C-alpha positions in Angstrom: 7.1 -0.4 -19.5 8.7 -1.3 -16.3 7.0 0.5 -13.1 9.4 1.1 -9.8 8.7 2.8 -6.8 11.8 5.2 -5.8 11.7 4.1 -2.4 11.5 0.9 -3.2 14.3 0.1 -5.5 13.1 -3.9 -5.7 10.0 -3.7 -6.3 8.5 -3.3 -9.6 5.8 -3.9 -11.8 4.7 -4.2 -15.4 2.3 -1.9 -17.1 0.6 -0.8 -19.8 -1.1 2.6 -20.8 -4.4 2.6 -21.1 -5.1 6.5 -21.8 -3.2 10.2 -22.2 -5.0 13.1 -21.8 -3.0 16.3 -21.8 -4.7 18.8 -19.2 -2.2 22.0 -20.4 0.5 23.0 -21.4 2.7 20.8 -19.0 0.6 18.2 -17.1 -1.3 15.1 -18.8 -3.5 12.5 -16.9 -1.5 9.5 -17.7 -3.4 5.9 -16.9 -2.5 2.6 -16.5 -2.8 -0.6 -15.4 -0.8 -2.5 -14.1 0.4 -5.8 -12.8 0.6 -5.3 -9.2 -1.5 -2.9 -7.3 1.4 0.3 -6.0 0.8 1.5 -2.5 1.8 5.0 -2.1 1.9 8.0 -0.2 0.9 11.6 -1.7 3.9 13.6 -3.2 5.8 10.3 -3.9 6.8 9.9 -7.5 7.4 6.7 -9.8 10.2 6.0 -12.1 8.5 4.8 -15.3 10.6 3.0 -18.2 9.8 2.3 -21.5 10.6 -1.0 -23.3 13.9 0.9 -25.2 15.2 1.5 -21.3 14.0 5.4 -21.4 13.2 5.8 -17.8 11.8 9.1 -16.2 10.2 10.2 -12.4 6.5 11.2 -12.4 4.4 12.0 -9.3 0.9 10.1 -8.7 -1.8 12.1 -8.0 -4.3 9.7 -7.5 -5.2 6.0 -8.2 -8.8 6.2 -9.7 
């Protein structure tokens, strides 16, 4: 999986998902371990791209 910040098109890092938990029908908790720390502000999004090229945007809730 590649992870990119929408405001920093040149920044990408590798990561793996270590936990996926359904919080309700529309929200999941996805815990990632990244090669580099992500610096972000509340309300920003990241684009997650799988190895097969599929990319989706997600909102970051917190770093824990």
